[in-house]
C-alpha positions in Angstrom: 0.2 -0.2 0.2 1.0 3.3 -0.7 1.4 5.8 2.1 -0.9 8.9 1.6 1.4 12.1 1.1 0.7 15.8 1.6 0.3 18.2 -1.3 2.2 21.2 0.0 0.3 24.0 -2.1 -3.1 23.7 -0.5 -3.6 24.8 2.6 -7.1 25.5 2.9 -10.8 25.4 0.8 -11.6 28.5 -1.1 -13.8 30.5 0.4 -17.3 29.8 -2.1 -20.4 29.1 -0.5 -20.5 25.4 -1.5 -16.7 25.3 -0.3 -18.3 26.5 2.9 -20.7 24.2 3.2 -18.6 21.1 2.1 -16.4 22.5 5.1 -19.1 22.8 7.6 -20.2 19.0 6.5 -16.9 17.6 7.1 -16.3 19.4 10.4 -19.6 18.0 11.6 -19.0 14.5 10.3 -15.6 14.4 12.4 -17.7 15.9 15.5 -19.8 13.1 15.7 -16.4 10.5 15.3 -16.5 9.5 11.6 -13.7 10.0 8.7 -14.6 12.9 6.2 -12.8 14.7 3.1 -13.4 16.3 0.0 -12.9 13.5 -2.7 -13.0 13.6 -6.5 -12.9 16.3 -8.7 -12.3 19.2 -6.5 -9.4 17.9 -5.0 -8.2 17.6 -8.5 -9.3 21.3 -9.5 -8.1 22.9 -6.4 -4.5 20.8 -7.0 -4.6 22.5 -10.2 -5.7 26.2 -8.8 -8.7 25.8 -10.8 -11.8 26.8 -9.4 -14.0 23.6 -8.8 -17.6 23.5 -9.8 -18.9 21.2 -7.2 -17.7 19.6 -4.4 -18.5 15.9 -3.0 -17.5 14.7 0.5 -16.4 10.9 0.9 -16.7 9.5 4.7 -17.0 6.2 6.4 -20.8 7.4 8.0 -23.5 5.4 6.7 -26.4 6.5 4.8 -28.6 6.0 7.6 -25.8 8.0 10.2 -25.8 10.8 8.0 -29.3 11.2 7.9 -29.1 11.7 11.7 -26.6 14.2 11.1 -27.9 16.2 8.2 -32.1 15.2 8.3 -32.5 17.8 5.4 -30.4 15.9 3.5 -31.8 13.9 0.1 -31.0 10.5 -0.7 -30.1 10.1 -4.2 -28.5 6.9 -4.4 -29.4 4.8 -1.5 -28.2 1.7 -2.9 -24.6 3.4 -3.2 -24.9 5.6 -0.2 -25.0 9.3 -2.0 -26.9 12.0 -0.2 -27.3 15.6 -1.6 -27.1 18.2 1.6 -28.3 21.5 0.6 -28.2 25.1 2.6 -29.7 27.7 0.5 -28.0 27.4 -2.9 -25.4 25.4 -1.9 -25.4 21.6 -3.0 -22.8 18.7 -1.7 -22.7 15.5 -2.4 -21.6 13.2 0.6 -21.0 9.4 -0.1 -20.2 6.4 2.4 -16.7 4.7 1.3 -17.6 2.0 -0.9 -16.1 -0.7 -2.8 -18.2 -2.1 -6.1 -18.3 -5.5 -7.8 -19.1 -7.0 -11.0 -20.5 -4.9 -13.5 -22.3 -7.1 -15.5 -24.3 -4.1 -17.9 -20.9 -2.1 -18.5 -22.5 0.3 -16.2 -23.6 0.0 -12.6 -22.0 -2.2 -10.2 -24.2 -5.4 -8.8 -22.9 -5.6 -5.8 -22.0 -2.7 -3.1 -20.2 -2.8 0.0 -19.7 0.2 2.4 -16.4 0.4 4.1 -14.3 2.3 6.7 -11.2 2.4 4.8 -10.6 5.7 2.6 -8.4 3.4 0.4 -10.7 0.7 -0.3 -13.3 3.6 -1.9 -10.5 5.4 -3.8 -9.4 2.1 -5.6 -12.9 2.1 -7.7 -12.7 5.2 -8.9 -11.7 5.8 -12.5 -8.3 8.0 -12.9 -5.8 8.3 -10.5 -6.0 12.2 -10.6 -9.8 11.7 -9.7 -9.2 9.5 -6.8 -7.3 11.4 -4.2 -8.9 12.6 -0.8 -8.2 16.2 0.8 -8.8 17.5 4.9 -10.1 20.9 3.8 -8.7 22.3 7.1 -5.4 21.3 7.1 -4.5 20.7 3.4 -3.3 17.5 3.7 -3.7 15.3 0.7 -4.5 11.2 1.1 -2.7 9.9 -2.1 -2.9 5.9 -2.2 -2.7 6.2 -6.2 -0.3 8.5 -7.2 -2.7 11.0 -8.2 -0.3 13.6 -7.3 2.6 12.4 -9.7 0.5 12.3 -12.3 -1.1 15.7 -12.3 2.5 17.3 -12.0 2.9 15.0 -14.9 -0.1 15.9 -16.7 -0.8 12.2 -17.0 -4.2 10.5 -17.3 -4.2 7.1 -16.0 -7.0 5.2 -14.7 -6.8 3.3 -11.1 -5.3 0.2 -11.7 -6.3 -2.2 -14.7 -7.3 -0.1 -17.7 -8.8 -2.9 -19.1 -10.6 -3.9 -16.1 -11.7 -0.1 -15.3 -13.4 0.5 -18.9 -15.1 -3.0 -18.6 -16.8 -1.6 -15.7 -18.1 1.4 -16.9 -17.4 1.6 -20.7 -18.5 5.5 -20.3 -15.1 6.0 -18.8 -13.3 5.6 -22.3 -15.2 9.0 -23.1 -14.0 10.8 -19.6 -10.4 9.9 -20.8 -11.0 12.1 -23.9 -12.8 14.7 -21.9 -10.6 15.3 -19.1 -7.4 14.7 -21.0 -8.8 17.4 -23.5 -9.9 19.9 -20.9 -7.2 19.8 -18.9 -4.5 19.7 -21.7 -3.1 16.4 -20.4 -1.1 13.5 -22.0 -3.7 9.6 -21.5 -1.0 7.0 -20.3 0.0 4.6 -22.8 -1.9 1.7 -21.3 -5.2 3.4 -20.6 -4.8 4.7 -24.2 -4.2 1.0 -25.5 -7.1 -0.5 -23.7 -9.3 2.5 -25.4 -8.0 1.1 -28.6 -8.6 -2.4 -27.8 -12.6 -1.9 -25.9 -13.8 1.0 -28.2 -16.1 -0.5 -29.5 -18.2 -1.5 -26.4 -18.9 2.3 -26.2 -21.8 1.5 -28.7 -23.8 -0.2 -25.7 -23.5 3.0 -23.7 -26.8 4.7 -23.5 -27.3 7.5 -26.2 -28.2 9.9 -23.1 -24.8 9.5 -21.6 -22.6 9.5 -24.9 -24.5 13.2 -25.7 -23.9 14.3 -22.3 -20.1 13.3 -22.6 -19.7 14.7 -26.4 -21.3 17.8 -25.5 -19.1 18.1 -22.5 -16.2 17.6 -24.6 -17.3 20.5 -26.9 -18.1 23.0 -24.3 -15.4 22.3 -21.6 -12.0 23.8 -23.6 -9.9 21.9 -25.3 -12.5 20.4 -27.9 -10.1 20.2 -30.8 -7.8 18.0 -28.9 -11.1 16.0 -27.9 -12.1 15.2 -31.1 -9.0 14.3 -32.4 -8.3 12.3 -29.4 -11.6 10.5 -30.1 -10.8 9.7 -33.4 -7.3 8.5 -33.1 -8.6 5.7 -30.3 -11.2 4.5 -32.7 -14.2 6.2 -30.7 -15.4 9.0 -33.1 -16.1 6.5 -36.3 -18.4 4.2 -33.3 -20.5 7.3 -32.1 -20.2 9.5 -34.6 -19.6 8.1 -38.1 -20.9 10.7 -40.6 -18.1 13.4 -38.7 -15.2 10.5 -39.2 -15.8 10.7 -42.8 -15.0 13.9 -43.2 -11.7 12.8 -43.2 -9.5 13.5 -46.7 -12.8 15.0 -48.3 -10.7 17.4 -50.4 -12.0 21.0 -50.6 -11.2 23.9 -53.0 -8.2 25.3 -52.3 -9.4 29.1 -53.5 -11.8 28.8 -50.7 -10.2 26.3 -48.0 -6.4 26.7 -48.2 -6.2 24.9 -44.7 -7.0 21.1 -46.4 -9.8 19.2 -46.1 -13.3 18.8 -44.1 -11.9 17.1 -41.3 -9.4 19.9 -40.7 -11.6 22.7 -41.3 -13.8 21.3 -39.1 -11.0 21.0 -36.4 -10.2 24.6 -36.3 -13.6 25.6 -35.7 -13.5 23.6 -32.9 -10.2 25.1 -31.9 -11.6 28.4 -32.6 -14.4 28.4 -29.9 -14.7 30.5 -26.8 -16.8 29.3 -23.8 -19.6 28.3 -27.0 -23.1 27.0 -25.9 -23.5 23.4 -27.0 -25.5 24.3 -30.0 -22.9 26.5 -31.4 -20.5 24.0 -30.7 -22.5 21.5 -32.4 -23.1 23.4 -35.2 -19.2 24.2 -35.6 -19.3 20.5 -35.8 -21.7 19.3 -38.0 -22.0 22.6 -40.6 -20.3 20.5 -42.9 -21.4 16.6 -42.3 -23.3 17.0 -45.4 -20.1 17.5 -47.4 -18.7 14.0 -47.7 -21.8 12.4 -49.3 -22.2 16.0 -51.9 -18.6 15.4 -53.2 -17.8 15.9 -56.9 -15.7 17.1 -59.0 -16.9 19.7 -62.1 -15.0 22.4 -63.1 -14.1 22.7 -59.8 -14.5 20.4 -56.1 -18.5 21.2 -55.6 -20.8 20.2 -52.6 -24.0 20.9 -54.2 -26.8 21.1 -51.6 -24.7 20.2 -48.8 -25.8 22.7 -46.2 -30.1 21.2 -46.6 -28.5 17.6 -46.8 -26.3 18.2 -43.7 -29.0 19.9 -41.6 -31.2 16.7 -42.4 -28.0 14.6 -41.1 -28.0 17.0 -38.2 -31.3 16.1 -37.1 -30.7 12.1 -37.5 -27.3 12.0 -35.4 -28.7 14.8 -32.8 -31.9 12.5 -32.4 -29.8 9.4 -32.0 -28.1 10.9 -29.2 -31.2 12.2 -27.7 -30.6 16.2 -27.5 -33.8 17.9 -26.9 -36.2 18.9 -29.4 -34.8 23.1 -28.6 -31.3 22.0 -29.1 -31.9 20.0 -32.5 -34.1 23.1 -34.0 -31.1 25.3 -33.8 -28.4 23.0 -34.7 -30.8 22.1 -37.6 -30.9 26.2 -38.5 -27.3 26.9 -37.9 -26.4 24.3 -40.2 -29.4 25.0 -42.8 -28.4 29.1 -43.0 -24.8 29.1 -42.8 -23.9 29.8 -46.3 -26.5 32.5 -46.3 -24.0 34.8 -45.4 -22.4 35.5 -48.9 -25.7 36.9 -50.0 -26.3 39.4 -47.2 -25.1 42.4 -49.3 -27.6 41.3 -52.3 -30.2 40.3 -50.2 -33.7 42.3 -51.3 -34.4 44.4 -47.2 -37.3 42.0 -46.6 -35.2 39.1 -46.8 -32.1 40.1 -45.1 -34.8 41.3 -42.0 -36.0 38.6 -42.1 -32.6 36.3 -42.1 -31.3 38.7 -39.1 -34.4 37.6 -37.1 -33.5 34.3 -37.0 -33.6 33.0 -33.6 -30.4 33.2 -31.3 -29.3 34.9 -34.6 -26.0 35.6 -32.2 -25.3 32.3 -32.8 -25.5 32.2 -36.4 -23.2 35.2 -36.7 -20.4 33.5 -34.6 -20.3 30.6 -36.5 -20.2 32.6 -39.8 -17.0 34.3 -38.0 -15.5 30.6 -36.7 -16.3 29.2 -40.3 -14.4 32.3 -41.9 -11.0 32.0 -39.7 -11.3 28.5 -40.3 -11.0 28.8 -44.2 -10.1 32.2 -46.1 -10.1 34.5 -43.2 -12.3 36.8 -45.2 -15.1 38.8 -42.7 -16.2 41.1 -44.9 -19.7 39.6 -44.9 -19.8 38.9 -41.1 -18.8 42.6 -40.7 -21.6 43.8 -43.1 -24.1 41.7 -41.2 -23.2 42.7 -38.1 -23.4 46.1 -39.3 -26.5 45.8 -40.4 -28.0 44.0 -37.2 -26.8 46.7 -34.9 -28.8 49.5 -37.5 -32.1 47.3 -37.8 -33.6 47.5 -34.3 -35.8 44.6 -33.4 -39.2 46.6 -34.0 -37.9 46.8 -37.7 -37.1 43.4 -37.8 -40.4 42.3 -36.5 -43.1 45.1 -36.9 -46.7 44.8 -35.7 -48.7 42.8 -38.4 -50.7 44.9 -40.5 -53.3 42.2 -41.3 -53.9 39.2 -40.0 -56.3 36.1 -41.1 -59.1 37.5 -39.0 -58.8 40.8 -41.2 -58.7 38.7 -43.8 -61.9 36.7 -43.2 -63.9 40.4 -42.6 -62.7 41.3 -45.7 -64.4 38.7 -47.3 -61.5 36.1 -48.1 -62.0 32.3 -47.6 -60.0 30.8 -45.1 -57.5 28.4 -46.9 -53.9 27.6 -48.1 -53.8 31.3 -49.8 -54.1 33.3 -46.6 -50.4 32.3 -45.4 -49.4 33.4 -49.3 -51.4 36.5 -48.5 -49.8 37.3 -45.1 -46.6 36.9 -46.3 -46.8 39.3 -49.3 -48.1 42.2 -47.0 -45.1 41.0 -44.4 -42.4 41.3 -47.2 -44.2 44.8 -48.6 -44.4 46.3 -44.7 -40.6 45.0 -44.1 -39.8 47.0 -47.6 -41.7 49.7 -46.2 -43.7 49.6 -49.3 -47.1 49.2 -46.9 -47.6 51.1 -44.1 -51.0 51.0 -43.1 -54.2 48.1 -42.5 -55.6 49.5 -45.4 -52.8 49.6 -47.4 -52.0 46.5 -46.9 -55.8 45.0 -47.9 -55.3 46.9 -50.9 -52.3 45.0 -52.4 -53.6 41.5 -51.1 -56.6 42.8 -53.3 -53.9 43.7 -56.2 -52.0 40.9 -55.8 -54.8 37.8 -55.3 -57.8 39.4 -56.8 -60.9 40.4 -54.7 -62.7 37.8 -52.5 -64.9 35.3 -54.2 -68.4 36.4 -54.7 -67.2 40.2 -54.2 -69.4 42.5 -56.7 -67.8 44.6 -59.2 -68.5 47.7 -60.0 -68.1 49.9 -63.3 -67.7 53.6 -63.1 -69.3 55.7 -65.8 
């Protein structure tokens, strides 16, 4: 057994609300005669000088004992001895030391045993850098797996046999990529080899769990490196074969001097800064329609790739169980990503409708990334940005001059033509050709004729 060690740079936990709650929990458990430590990702982040996103506590107290000490706590994993302790907006997860045995479904252990030893708890964890325990009062770190050494070396390594760890929970292979990408760490050779050997098992992970890890790889930082690692260890082809198909698909050098579609996409991912998940997915999938539309005529062409890509993106995101709202936004990003080049030539009504697309700031940012990852020209980006600043919301979305009820009152029968009539009125309104309801109804009569059965009178 490796003796616990102390990591000299940590003297106390940062004074945030959640951190203070975690310390209070540790103090109460210890005052009641129990062992208690901060554990997992919060310890890793503190040692790296990062602000933890959450705090976890591990203890030898049983779940029933914890409920005695924290009657307000909520059990979220009774079988695993996990409780949530809440105070105001701060929430801390508290778990009993445990060991786990036999993972027949590649996700959850079939058997869990509560332990009194922190080392037994550590040995069930995924990676050494996530298997450190910290005394928040003294800063003393308990390290049974050389996690501190791996942190200093920038190395991601499993606790124990990597084949066993990935066999227990297949999602850990994606987590390895996420941590390596986000932290800028190297994956240890045996760990990387095990991912390559067992990568096909990732297909047995639920779509929801896969979705969540991919979203984190795309948005937590290091997205380009994350996808390069996914490709290198074979996970990309298993999860996103449509993205893997981008490799080697040439592009016309005049527009894409950077290289093939895969290289172009990686450059977009690299240039993202704190993206939303929909922007990141749009960047990843905006050219997913290029491989199946590739052809060479007078030059390399990808006719219709935006439209096909939008349909492919919908299928991919439905397969991964993304929400309907996210899917619709990514579909729009892919559908419209080529329209910026036409913006200076658009009719006023067309431009205004373009500018009022939902979450247009994401369309604008994706176009900027697309340009920077290819020819580098931002003329259309700047033009659209200027037009957006020039045109307030009330100009882009003016109150309707005519409604369906108005058309009925004017004598028109409801039907498919109503949509065309209302669109024609809105187009004229956006182009300042009509400004009143009377002018709008006159336009309808001139373009679509008088209502059926209306009398016509000839003046003499």
